Each structure stands twice: as structure tokens, then as C-alpha cells.
Backbone as a printed PyTorch tensor [residue, N CA C, xyz], in Angstrom:
tensor([[[-10.1630, -13.3170,  47.2430],
         [-10.0720, -14.5810,  46.5580],
         [-10.3700, -14.3470,  45.0840]],

        [[ -9.5450, -14.9100,  44.1700],
         [ -9.8050, -14.7260,  42.7480],
         [-11.1660, -15.2750,  42.3630]],

        [[-11.7990, -14.5850,  41.4120],
         [-13.1070, -15.0120,  40.9400],
         [-13.0820, -15.1420,  39.4310]],

        [[-13.9480, -15.9730,  38.9380],
         [-14.1340, -16.0860,  37.4920],
         [-15.6230, -16.1910,  37.2590]],

        [[-16.1440, -15.2520,  36.5260],
         [-17.5760, -15.2190,  36.2310],
         [-18.4110, -15.2990,  37.5050]],

        [[-17.9660, -14.6400,  38.5590],
         [-18.7180, -14.6120,  39.8060],
         [-18.5850, -15.8600,  40.6610]],

        [[-17.7900, -16.8310,  40.2200],
         [-17.6200, -18.0510,  40.9930],
         [-16.4060, -17.9530,  41.8990]],

        [[-16.4220, -18.7180,  42.9830],
         [-15.2980, -18.7530,  43.9070],
         [-14.6940, -20.1470,  43.8970]],

        [[-13.3980, -20.2300,  44.2090],
         [-12.6970, -21.5030,  44.3150],
         [-12.8730, -22.0370,  45.7270]],

        [[-13.1520, -23.3000,  45.8190],
         [-13.2930, -23.9310,  47.1190],
         [-12.7620, -25.3430,  47.0880]],

        [[-12.5700, -25.9040,  48.2510],
         [-12.1480, -27.2950,  48.3420],
         [-13.1090, -28.0310,  49.2630]],

        [[-13.3650, -29.2650,  48.9190],
         [-14.2300, -30.1210,  49.7240],
         [-13.3740, -31.0930,  50.5050]],

        [[-13.7580, -31.3200,  51.7480],
         [-13.0860, -32.3140,  52.5780],
         [-14.1620, -33.1800,  53.2040]],

        [[-13.8930, -34.4570,  53.2440],
         [-14.8460, -35.3850,  53.8420],
         [-14.1280, -36.2310,  54.8810]],

        [[-14.8350, -36.5580,  55.9470],
         [-14.2620, -37.3910,  57.0060],
         [-15.3530, -38.2960,  57.5730]],

        [[-14.9770, -39.5370,  57.8090],
         [-15.8970, -40.4800,  58.4270],
         [-15.9890, -40.1500,  59.9140]],

        [[-17.2060, -40.0090,  60.4100],
         [-17.4070, -39.6740,  61.8140],
         [-17.4080, -40.9080,  62.7110]],

        [[-17.6530, -42.0820,  62.1400],
         [-17.6660, -43.3210,  62.9100],
         [-16.5200, -44.2030,  62.4260]],

        [[-15.3170, -44.0470,  63.0130],
         [-14.1660, -44.8080,  62.5310],
         [-14.2750, -46.3040,  62.8160]],

        [[-15.2770, -46.7330,  63.5960],
         [-15.4280, -48.1410,  63.9240],
         [-15.9750, -48.9780,  62.7890]],

        [[-16.3600, -48.3620,  61.7000],
         [-16.8360, -49.1070,  60.5550],
         [-18.3200, -49.3880,  60.5870]],

        [[-19.0580, -48.8060,  61.5280],
         [-20.5000, -48.9980,  61.5900],
         [-21.1790, -48.2390,  60.4670]],

        [[-22.3620, -47.7660,  60.7460],
         [-23.0940, -46.9860,  59.7470],
         [-22.2250, -45.8190,  59.2880]],

        [[-22.1410, -45.6500,  58.0050],
         [-21.2620, -44.6170,  57.4510],
         [-21.8810, -43.2350,  57.6340]],

        [[-21.3460, -42.4970,  58.5820],
         [-21.7290, -41.1070,  58.7660],
         [-20.5270, -40.2780,  58.3580]],

        [[-20.7350, -39.4280,  57.3900],
         [-19.6350, -38.6500,  56.8360],
         [-19.9440, -37.1710,  56.9690]],

        [[-18.9590, -36.4170,  57.4050],
         [-19.0740, -34.9640,  57.4700],
         [-18.3250, -34.3740,  56.2770]],

        [[-18.9280, -33.3980,  55.6350],
         [-18.3100, -32.7350,  54.4940],
         [-18.2000, -31.2520,  54.8150]],

        [[-17.0220, -30.6920,  54.5800],
         [-16.8290, -29.2600,  54.7860],
         [-16.3820, -28.6320,  53.4660]],

        [[-16.7490, -27.3870,  53.2920],
         [-16.3230, -26.6110,  52.1310],
         [-15.4950, -25.4530,  52.6620]],

        [[-14.2700, -25.3210,  52.1300],
         [-13.3690, -24.2750,  52.5790],
         [-12.8190, -23.5080,  51.3810]],

        [[-12.3200, -22.3280,  51.6640],
         [-11.6320, -21.5540,  50.6340],
         [-10.4530, -22.3700,  50.1170]],

        [[-10.2710, -22.3540,  48.8170],
         [ -9.1530, -23.0710,  48.2050],
         [ -8.0150, -22.0710,  48.0070]],

        [[ -6.9300, -22.2790,  48.7030],
         [ -5.8060, -21.3500,  48.6560],
         [ -5.0200, -21.4910,  47.3550]],

        [[ -4.2920, -20.4720,  47.0120],
         [ -3.5580, -20.4170,  45.7490],
         [ -2.6160, -21.6020,  45.5670]],

        [[ -1.9170, -22.0110,  46.6170],
         [ -0.9780, -23.1290,  46.5040],
         [ -1.6990, -24.4080,  46.1020]],

        [[ -2.8800, -24.6290,  46.6430],
         [ -3.6480, -25.8260,  46.2880],
         [ -4.1190, -25.7420,  44.8430]],

        [[ -4.5610, -24.5690,  44.4140],
         [ -4.9950, -24.4000,  43.0200],
         [ -3.8410, -24.6450,  42.0650]],

        [[ -2.6750, -24.1320,  42.4110],
         [ -1.4900, -24.3070,  41.5750],
         [ -1.1350, -25.7850,  41.4640]],

        [[ -1.2290, -26.5040,  42.5690],
         [ -0.9340, -27.9360,  42.5480],
         [ -1.8920, -28.7170,  41.6770]],

        [[ -3.1650, -28.4140,  41.7680],
         [ -4.1730, -29.0860,  40.9350],
         [ -3.9300, -28.7590,  39.4700]],

        [[ -3.6540, -27.5020,  39.1800],
         [ -3.3800, -27.0730,  37.8090],
         [ -2.1780, -27.8420,  37.2480]],

        [[ -1.1040, -27.9270,  38.0200],
         [  0.1090, -28.6090,  37.5620],
         [ -0.1550, -30.0910,  37.3110]],

        [[ -0.8690, -30.7420,  38.2180],
         [ -1.1740, -32.1650,  38.0320],
         [ -2.0970, -32.3840,  36.8430]],

        [[ -3.0840, -31.5150,  36.6660],
         [ -4.0490, -31.7050,  35.5850],
         [ -3.4340, -31.4950,  34.2050]],

        [[ -2.3110, -30.7860,  34.1440],
         [ -1.6320, -30.5600,  32.8670],
         [ -0.3520, -31.3840,  32.7510]],

        [[ -0.1620, -32.3240,  33.6700],
         [  0.9880, -33.2350,  33.6450],
         [  2.3260, -32.5010,  33.5830]],

        [[  2.4560, -31.4300,  34.3700],
         [  3.7340, -30.7300,  34.4250],
         [  4.7520, -31.6110,  35.1480]],

        [[  5.9910, -31.5670,  34.6770],
         [  7.0640, -32.3090,  35.3390],
         [  7.3920, -31.6500,  36.6780]],

        [[  8.1940, -32.3200,  37.4740],
         [  8.6000, -31.7550,  38.7680],
         [  9.3060, -30.4140,  38.5730]],

        [[ 10.1720, -30.3170,  37.5690],
         [ 10.9020, -29.0770,  37.3120],
         [  9.9520, -27.9720,  36.8470]],

        [[  8.9950, -28.3330,  35.9980],
         [  8.0140, -27.3520,  35.5330],
         [  7.1380, -26.8700,  36.6830]],

        [[  6.7820, -27.7690,  37.5950],
         [  6.0110, -27.3650,  38.7850],
         [  6.8370, -26.4290,  39.6550]],

        [[  8.1270, -26.7200,  39.7860],
         [  9.0190, -25.8590,  40.5750],
         [  9.0840, -24.4650,  39.9620]],

        [[  9.1840, -24.3880,  38.6560],
         [  9.2310, -23.0990,  37.9690],
         [  7.9280, -22.3360,  38.1850]],

        [[  6.7980, -23.0050,  38.0290],
         [  5.5020, -22.3430,  38.2200],
         [  5.3400, -21.8610,  39.6610]],

        [[  5.7910, -22.6440,  40.6100],
         [  5.6940, -22.2680,  42.0190],
         [  6.5410, -21.0400,  42.3150]],

        [[  7.7710, -21.0120,  41.8110],
         [  8.6400, -19.8530,  42.0290],
         [  8.0780, -18.6170,  41.3230]],

        [[  7.5270, -18.8140,  40.1320],
         [  6.9210, -17.6980,  39.4100],
         [  5.7490, -17.1330,  40.2080]],

        [[  4.9340, -18.0080,  40.7630],
         [  3.7890, -17.5770,  41.5750],
         [  4.2410, -16.8550,  42.8380]],

        [[  5.4300, -17.1890,  43.3260],
         [  5.9740, -16.5420,  44.5240],
         [  6.6190, -15.1940,  44.2010]],

        [[  6.6340, -14.8310,  42.9160],
         [  7.1630, -13.5230,  42.5420],
         [  8.5960, -13.5340,  42.0500]],

        [[  9.2050, -14.6960,  41.9460],
         [ 10.5700, -14.7910,  41.4290],
         [ 10.4820, -14.8020,  39.9060]],

        [[ 11.2140, -13.9260,  39.2480],
         [ 11.1150, -13.8400,  37.7880],
         [ 12.4690, -13.5230,  37.1740]],

        [[ 12.5280, -13.6460,  35.8610],
         [ 13.7080, -13.2610,  35.1010],
         [ 14.9540, -14.0190,  35.4750]],

        [[ 16.0750, -13.3010,  35.4740],
         [ 17.3600, -13.9420,  35.7320],
         [ 17.4280, -14.5030,  37.1480]],

        [[ 16.6840, -13.9130,  38.0840],
         [ 16.6620, -14.4440,  39.4470],
         [ 16.0660, -15.8480,  39.4710]],

        [[ 15.0840, -16.0840,  38.6210],
         [ 14.4580, -17.3960,  38.5440],
         [ 15.4540, -18.4200,  37.9990]],

        [[ 16.1230, -18.0800,  36.9100],
         [ 17.1310, -18.9840,  36.3500],
         [ 18.2590, -19.2290,  37.3580]],

        [[ 18.6990, -18.1640,  38.0220],
         [ 19.7620, -18.2990,  39.0170],
         [ 19.3600, -19.1830,  40.1820]],

        [[ 18.1450, -19.0280,  40.6590],
         [ 17.6510, -19.8310,  41.7740],
         [ 17.6100, -21.3110,  41.4060]],

        [[ 17.3110, -21.5850,  40.1310],
         [ 17.2300, -22.9670,  39.6690],
         [ 18.5790, -23.5230,  39.2220]],

        [[ 19.5730, -22.6300,  39.0700],
         [ 20.8980, -23.0640,  38.6300],
         [ 20.9280, -23.4590,  37.1630]],

        [[ 20.1330, -22.7530,  36.3370],
         [ 20.0860, -23.0350,  34.9050],
         [ 20.2870, -21.7350,  34.1310]],

        [[ 20.5300, -21.8690,  32.8480],
         [ 20.7020, -20.6710,  32.0180],
         [ 19.3460, -20.0940,  31.6360]],

        [[ 19.3670, -18.8680,  31.1750],
         [ 18.1450, -18.2330,  30.7060],
         [ 17.5270, -18.9810,  29.5330]],

        [[ 18.3750, -19.5210,  28.6550],
         [ 17.8720, -20.2840,  27.5050],
         [ 17.1650, -21.5630,  27.9620]],

        [[ 17.7330, -22.2390,  28.9460],
         [ 17.0980, -23.4510,  29.4700],
         [ 15.7720, -23.1030,  30.1270]],

        [[ 15.7320, -21.9890,  30.8470],
         [ 14.4870, -21.5460,  31.4670],
         [ 13.4270, -21.2830,  30.3920]],

        [[ 13.8210, -20.6280,  29.3070],
         [ 12.8780, -20.3680,  28.2110],
         [ 12.3560, -21.6750,  27.6080]],

        [[ 13.2290, -22.6810,  27.5080],
         [ 12.7870, -23.9870,  27.0060],
         [ 11.7340, -24.5930,  27.9260]],

        [[ 11.9390, -24.4510,  29.2390],
         [ 10.9490, -24.9510,  30.1950],
         [  9.6280, -24.2020,  30.0390]],

        [[  9.6940, -22.8920,  29.8820],
         [  8.4640, -22.1170,  29.7000],
         [  7.7370, -22.5260,  28.4220]],

        [[  8.4790, -22.7670,  27.3440],
         [  7.8470, -23.2130,  26.1000],
         [  7.0960, -24.5270,  26.3270]],

        [[  7.7030, -25.4390,  27.0590],
         [  7.0600, -26.7260,  27.3440],
         [  5.8130, -26.5290,  28.2020]],

        [[  5.9100, -25.6590,  29.1990],
         [  4.7650, -25.3710,  30.0670],
         [  3.6400, -24.7530,  29.2530]],

        [[  3.9680, -23.7830,  28.4030],
         [  2.9490, -23.1290,  27.5760],
         [  2.2590, -24.1420,  26.6620]],

        [[  3.0360, -25.0270,  26.0640],
         [  2.4660, -26.0270,  25.1550],
         [  1.5060, -26.9590,  25.9010]],

        [[  1.8770, -27.3570,  27.1030],
         [  1.0400, -28.2780,  27.8760],
         [ -0.2290, -27.6190,  28.3940]],

        [[ -0.1390, -26.3290,  28.7150],
         [ -1.2600, -25.6530,  29.3670],
         [ -2.0930, -24.7860,  28.4250]],

        [[ -1.5950, -24.5530,  27.2130],
         [ -2.3380, -23.7530,  26.2490],
         [ -2.3130, -22.2640,  26.5250]],

        [[ -1.2890, -21.7900,  27.2250],
         [ -1.1620, -20.3550,  27.4850],
         [ -0.0500, -19.7860,  26.6130]],

        [[  0.0580, -18.4550,  26.5920],
         [  1.0480, -17.8070,  25.7400],
         [  1.9580, -16.8420,  26.4870]],

        [[  1.7680, -16.6900,  27.7880],
         [  2.6110, -15.7670,  28.5500],
         [  2.6660, -16.2020,  30.0150]],

        [[  3.6190, -15.6510,  30.7120],
         [  3.7360, -15.9390,  32.1450],
         [  2.5320, -15.4130,  32.9050]],

        [[  2.0430, -14.2430,  32.4950],
         [  0.8820, -13.6550,  33.1580],
         [ -0.3520, -14.5390,  32.9840]],

        [[ -0.5350, -15.0390,  31.7660],
         [ -1.6850, -15.9150,  31.5050],
         [ -1.5410, -17.2350,  32.2680]],

        [[ -0.3260, -17.7400,  32.3560],
         [ -0.0650, -18.9670,  33.1160],
         [ -0.4960, -18.7800,  34.5710]],

        [[ -0.0550, -17.6990,  35.1810],
         [ -0.4030, -17.4500,  36.5770],
         [ -1.8900, -17.2250,  36.7530]],

        [[ -2.5100, -16.5090,  35.8250],
         [ -3.9520, -16.2540,  35.9390],
         [ -4.7340, -17.5590,  35.8890]],

        [[ -4.3610, -18.4360,  34.9870],
         [ -5.0760, -19.7210,  34.8920],
         [ -4.7570, -20.6280,  36.0730]],

        [[ -3.4820, -20.6980,  36.4360],
         [ -3.0720, -21.6040,  37.5120],
         [ -3.6240, -21.1930,  38.8590]],

        [[ -3.7520, -19.8920,  39.0770],
         [ -4.1880, -19.4030,  40.3860],
         [ -5.6730, -19.0610,  40.4260]],

        [[ -6.3510, -19.2590,  39.3110],
         [ -7.8070, -19.0890,  39.3070],
         [ -8.3070, -17.7380,  38.8660]],

        [[ -7.4680, -16.9260,  38.2660],
         [ -7.9030, -15.5910,  37.8790],
         [ -8.4230, -15.4840,  36.4580]],

        [[ -8.3480, -16.5520,  35.6870],
         [ -8.8220, -16.4720,  34.2890],
         [ -9.4770, -17.7520,  33.8690]]])
């Protein structure tokens, strides 16, 4: 699991144990936060568009370069425009930095 300064990523889940509406007894669990969930939170927190989220997801899956543009049905120039917008919104300067921040490695 990626770490930053010795910290680990986790997710909290809570569930009401008494669905009848009586005394509120709630169970809370802490679980490992998987990369896909981290990527989703990162995308929402930086207001990425649906297309920008799709690009980040494919990049995280290892699709890069002309294969990425081809998979999306866009030109390389259009893909670069999307990356510029993503970089501006997230404050990163490279694809590697984008993935490191989005997936919890930086």
C-alpha cells in the first residue's frame, strides 16, 4: 500500500446496527483504501470533468501515449489539451506526478 510520511490510506465505513430507529448503535470499520477509491476522491476533490476522470483512470491502468488517445478516439493534441487542464486543476506538472498524487504516493 502506498505510504506518505509513514501514513497509510484507509477508508471508514459506518452502519447502523439497529435499523428499527431505536437507540442509535453504529458500527465503524476501517479498511484499506484501494487505488480506485483514492483516484475517485482525488478526481472529485479537484473537480475533474468526466473525460478528465476517464483519462486519469486509463493512465492509472497503464494505458499511455498514442494508445490512450486511440482508446478515447481523440487526437494526440486533444489529449495534451486534456492533460494541460488536469495539470492546472491539480497543481501537478507531469503524468508521473499526477499518478503519485492521485494514488497516494506523493
